[in-house]
N, C-alpha and C positions, 0 to 999 in steps of 0.2 A: 159399689159400697161408697158411702159418703166420705169425703175427705175431712178429717177432724180440723176444727178451727184452733190454730196454735198462735194466733196473733198476740194474745196476751202473755205468751211465754217466750217471745222473742227477746234475745239479748239487747239490752239498751245500747243504742249506738253511741260511739264516743262523741263527747261534746265538741262542737266546732270551735275554731279559733275565736270567732266572734263571741261565743258564749263564755269561753274560758278567760279571755283577756280583754278584747276591745270594748265590749259593753260594760264590764265592771270598771275598766279604766276610764271610760267616758263618764260613768257615774261619779268616780272620784274627782275628775276634772270639773264636772258641773258643780259638785259640792264645794270644791275649792274656790271656784269662780264666784259662787253665791256668797261664801264667807268673806272672801277678799273684797268683793264689790261693796257689801254692806259695811265692812270695816273701813274702807276708804271713804265712804259716804259719812260715816260717823266721825272719822278723823277730820274731814273737811268742816264739819259743824263745830268740833271742839278745838282742834289745832292741827293744821295740815302737817306739821312736823311729826305728829304721832302716827302717821301712816305705818302699818306693819312692815311694808317693804323698805321704807326709809330707815326705820329704827333698827331692823335687822342689818341693813347695809352699814349703818353707823357702828353697830357692834362688831361687824366683820372688820371694819377699818381699825377699830380699837385693838383687836386681838391678833391680827395677822402679824407675823414677824416682819421686821423692817426690810429684809431681803425680798420678801414677796411683794411688799408695797413698791419697792424700787423697780422690781421686774415689771409690775403692772404699769407703772408710770412710764417706764422705758418703752413698753409695747404700745400703749394707748395714749400717752401724753395727757392732754387736757380732756380726753374722752374717757378717762379712767372710771369716772362715776357712772357713765352710761354702760360701760362694760360690766361693772359690778352689779348694777340693777338688772341687766339682761341675764347675767349668770344666776342671780337669785330667782328670777322668774323661771328660767329653765330648770333649775333644781326643784322648784315648787311644782312644776308640771310633772316631773318624774315622780316625786314623792306623792302627789295627789293621785296619779295613776296607780301607783303601788298600793296606796290606801284603799282604793276601790277594789282592786284584785284581792287583797287580803280580807277585806270585809265580806266579800262575796263567797270566799272559800273557807276562811277561818275567823268568823266573828268572835269576839269584838276587836281583833288585832288591827283592823283598819281604823276603827275609832281611836284606839290607843295611839296609833301613829299620828292621827290628827291632833290629839291632845298634846303629844310630844312637840309637834311643830308649833302649836299654839303656845306651849310653855316657853319655847325659845323666843317667840315674838314677844311674849309677856316680859320675860327677863330683859330682852333688848330695850323695851320701852321704859322699864323701871330703873335700868342701870345708868341712864343718862344723868349727868350731874344736875340738870335743871328739871328733872322729871317730877311730876305730881301724880296723884292717884288717878286723875282723869286720863293721863297718858296711857294707862293700862286698858281703858275701855275698848278701843278699837281691836286690840289683840284678843280680848275676851269675846267680843262679838264675832270675830273671825273664827275662833275655835268653836264656840257654841253653835253657830249657824252651820258651819261645815260638818260638824259631827251629826247634827240632826238631819241635815239634808242627805248625808251619806247613808245613814240608817234607812231613811225613807226610800231612797232610790234602790239600794241593794236588796231590800226586801221585796222589791217589785221587778226584779230581773226576771225575764221569761225563763221558765224551766227548760232544760235540755230536751229535745224532741225524741220520742221513741216511735213515732209513726214513720211510714215509708218516706224516702227522700222526696218523692213528688209532693207529698203533703207538707214537708218541712220548708219548701220554698214559698209557701203561702204566708203572707204577713198576718199571723194570728193576732188575736186581741191582746194577749200578754205583751207581745213585742211592740205592738202599736202604742199601748198604754205607756210602756217604759220609755219609748222614744218621745212621746208627748211630754211626759213628766220631766225627762232630762232636758228637752228643748226649752220648756217653760222655765226650769230652774236656771239654765245657762243664760236665758234671756233676761231674767230678773237680775242675775249677777252682772251682766254687761250694762244694763240700765243703771244699776246702783253705782257701778264703777264710773260710768260716764257722768252720772249725777254728782259723784264725789269730786271729779275733776272740775266740773262746772262750778260747784259750790266753792271749791278752793280758789278758783279763778276770781269768783265774785268777792272773795275776802281780801284780795291783794290790793289794798288801798295804797300801798307804797308805790306801786307802779304809776298810778295817777298822780300821787303827790310828787314823785320825782319829775314827772313830765311837766308839772306846773311850777316846779322850783327854779328860781333864778339865783345863780351864785352872786354873793355880794362882791364888790370890788376889793381887790387886794390892797392892803395898806402898804405892803412891801412887795414890789413886783419881782419876778424871777430875773436873774441876770440875763441880759440879752444874749441870744445864741450867736456866736461869732460867725461871720460869713464863711470862714474856712473850716467850720466844724462838720459840714456835710460834704462828702466826696461825691463827685459825679461819676459813679461806677454802677453800671446796670447790674441789678441783682443783689447789691449789698444791702444789709439790714438797714432800714430807715433809722435815722438818728433818734427821732421820737416815735415810739411805738403807738400806733392807733389803738384806741380803747378796745375795739373789736378784736384786735390781734394780740392783746396783752395776755400772757399766760395766766391760767387759773389753776392753782393747786391749793386745796383746803380740805377739811374733813366734813363739810356740809353737803350731804347728798341733795337736800332741798334748800335752795337759796333762801335765807331768811328775808322776810318782807316786813320791814319795821315801819310803822307809822311814825314819821319824824316828830309829830306832836307829842308822842308818848315816850320818845327816847330820853334816857337820862344816863349820865356818866357819874359814877361814884368813885371817889378816891378814898381808900380805906387803909386799915392795917397800921403800920408803925408810923403814925403821923400825929402831930399835935392837934390838928383840926381836920375832921373829915369834911370833904368837899363834895357837893353835888351840883351838877350843871345840866341844864336842858339844851335842846337844839337851838332855840331862839337866842339864849344867852351866849352860846358858842359862836353863832353867826354874828353877834353884835361886837365881838372882840376884834382887835386889829389882826386880820388874817394875813398870812404871808405866802408868797409863791416860791417854789423851789423846784428845780429839775433834779430828779434822783432816779438812779437805776436800781431796780429790785431784782433779786435772784433767789431761786429756790435751791435749798440744799440738795435736792434730788436731781439737780441738773448735772448730767454726766458730761464728760469732756466733749466739747463740740456741740452740746445740746442747746435747745431753744427755750428752756424754762427761765428766761430772763427778759426784762423789758425796761424801757426808759420812758418816763412820763414827767410832765410838769404838774405838780400837785399844789393844791391850795389848802391851807390849814392853819392851825394855831400851835405855837411851840408848846410841847408837853412840859418843858422845864418851867414855864410860867405857871401852869396849873399846879405842878408839884410844889412850887414855891409857896403857893397859897396854903397848901396842906402842911407844909413844914415837916418833912421827914425827920424822924428821930435818929439819934446816933445808933449805928449798928445795922440799919437797913441797907442792903446791898443789891436788892433785886426788886423789880416791879413786875408783879404777876398780873398780866392783862387778861381779861376774860371777855369772851365773845358772847353774843346773845344766844348762840347755839351750844355754849358750854366749853368750847375750846379755850385753852389757856396757853400763854407763852411767857417764859421767864426772861426778862431783859435786864442786863446789868444797869444799875441806876445811873452810872456815869455816862452811859450812852444816851440817856434821856435828859441829862443835865449839863453836858459839856457844850461846846460851841457849835456842834453839828446841828443841822436843822431837822431834828426829830419832831414830827408834828402829828396832831390829830387832823387828818385830812378829810375835807368835805367835797373837794373838787379834783378832777383828773382831766388834764388836757382841755381845760376851758369848759368842761361840762360837770354837772353833779356826778358824784361817784356812780358808776354803773352798779346795779343791784348785786351782781356777782362779784364785784370788787369792793363791797363793804358798805354800800349806802345804808344809813346816812353818814356814818363816821367810821373811819379805820385809822390804824397807825401806819406811819411811814418812817422808818429809821435808817438813815444811810449807814452803810458799812456792815450790816448784819444780815444773815440769811433770814428769810421770812419766818421760819419755824420758831425763832426766838424773838421776833419783833413785830411782824407785820399783821397783827391781829385785826381781822375784819369784823364789822358789826360790833365794835368794842363797846362794852357797857360798864366795865370796872377796871380800875388800876389799884392794885393792892400792894402797898409797900411791905416787904417782908425780907427774908434771907434765903440764900441758896441752900443753906444747911437745914432749913425748916420746910420748904415747899419746893415743888417741881412743876415745870410746865408740862403740857400734854405729851410731848415727844420724848422727854428725858427718860422716864421709866421704860420707854419702848426702845431703848438702845442708842439714843442720840445724845450728843454732848450737851452739857449745860450751856456752854458758850458757843456761839456760831458766827465768828467774824468771816466775812466773805473772803475767799482766796483769790489771789492773783490768777487771771486766766485769759485766754484768747481763743479765737475761733476763725476758721476760714469759711467765708460765705460763698465766694466765687473764685474759680469755677466750682460748680457742684461736683461732689464726688462721683466718679464714673461717667461724667459728661465728656463726650468726645470733643476735642478742640484741635484747631489747625496749628501746625508748626509755625514758628516765627515769634511774634510778640504776643505774650499772654499776660493779662492783668489779673493778679491775685489780690484779693481784698477781703476784709472782714472787720471784726470788732475785737476790742480788748478792754478789760475792766479790772479795777482794784478799788472798789468804792471806799471813799473817805481817806484814801492814800493817794490815788492818782496813777496814771500810766505815763511813763516818760519815754519809752521806746518799744518798738516791735521789730522782730527779725524773722526772716523766712529762710527755710532750708530746702533745697531741691535735692532729692535723693540723699546721698551721703556727703554732699558738697559743703562748702563753707556757709556760714550764716550771713545773709544779706540784710542790711537795714532797710526797713520799709518806711514809706512816707506816712507820718501821723497827721491826721486831721487836727484842727485846733480843739482844745478842750473847752467844754462848757464849764465844768468845775471838777473837783476831785471826786465828786459823788456820782459822776456819770461815766458811761463807757466812752471810748474813743474809736472812731473809724480809722482804718489804716489801709494802705495799698502798696503793692510792689509790682513793677513791670518786669517780667521775665523776657528779656529781649531776644534771646537766642534759643528758644524752646525747640528741641529736636524731637523727631518722631520716635514713638515708643511709649512704654508704660513708665510712669514716674510717680514718685512719692513726694508730697509737699507737707512740710511741718511749719508751725508757727509758734513763737514764744514771745512773751512780753516781759518788760522790766518796769517795776513800779517806781514812783517818785522817790522812794527811799533807797533805791539801788538794788532791790531784791530782784533776782532773775527767776522767772517762772521755772519750777522744777519739772524735770522729765520723769521723776518717780511717779508711778501710777498708784492711785488709791481710789477705792470705791467711794460712792456718795456717802455711805454710812461710815463713821458716826458724825462727821462734821464737814462733808463736802469732798467732791472728787478732785484729784490732781492728775497731772500728766499733760503731754503736749498733743494738741489736736493735729491729726494727720489725715490727709485724703489721698486717694489713688486717682491718677489722671492718665487718660489715654490720649496721646498726641499723634495726629496723623498728618 
């Protein structure tokens, strides 16, 4: 008797892992790559700063609590922006994969997730203070292209096989077509992404302009650095920080590239006469050199978010005098090309200190990442209330009427630099030999000056360290102490400074928020 054919009544086999997850996830990733690539290409044509990745990153910086910001800076230092962009990309990979899986199993939820991601990018683009309607275009492109491509690819996913396993191993036409479509889509996305980066690079006229720019001679040279200002101690922080090593902390994920021929500075607000000056006019003024140490408010005790450089620029007080601030103005709200603002007490810009609009740094034009073509340098204040890079406006106003960028985010209105000191050598945890050990580092109290430094070994008495000569009250000072009878074992070393007004550095610990850390830097040392 013939055996009946029951092949059409067999139970459909369970879908494989590839069918349920990997192929849909691949479709989602390809869709995201296509959308992001074309968005980056669009941003390069319009304005590189409108990149969805960069605008979302800027939004994250704006909304995260100060404690999270401090944690990230503490972990990654000047690499905090790279870490943020990498995190955004990783999150996008996860969400794109999820969108592909959702769209393949529960349409249109995958597309809805794409729209949600696009809406976040759109909000990020339009929430910037300097945003225009065109800034929204890259986000719209990313959202639209990704949604269309996701629909196209998920409707072409190969169906789950119901044939015997031997047949399932064959690369059927559905699977081949899907892989071809996905590969082509991903390739287009990669080409667009690469094209966007090349186009953005082609628009960076500031790079070439800076390379060709020669600083004018200073009318007033910086005070000569005393011969005894730099100690001959291996490993100590250099007296002058090289430009390449100078810390960078700001809110700009993409370094603004400003054509100096288009740069303008406006002085507005509570003034009798509004003033506007271009780059050529600024360079024609009698520029002055000065050596100033700048510090970030996020610098933890013993941290390295501080640097010392010789700056070339024009006194801000002279430009403010042209504008003639009116009675009642107590704050200058400086604005950066990228929208960042800082609120500086007007007296810090009009007193005898050398607060300048800087165009040069250590004998070179300002590096792009440090504010080219023009930035502010104000001795004695943390950068978040004074050191605006890529500055384009100085607005005379009042503290009770306006706030700088960081004030509504939990930081103090005023940010005078706090007296502090640091041990540079020996490095913490470095094994050293018993006998004579040189302990050295730097101490600072900008616009007040450091008058003494002392070192404590374990719980012993404080020993006065040798201070290098001072360049000025606006710069840090190197110090050194020789521990002549170091004994074997584990030891603790602390340092404290005294400023020129007689104030002794406090041992009370305070976090960097809201106005700078306090406490004594301590290292552990193993002596053998």
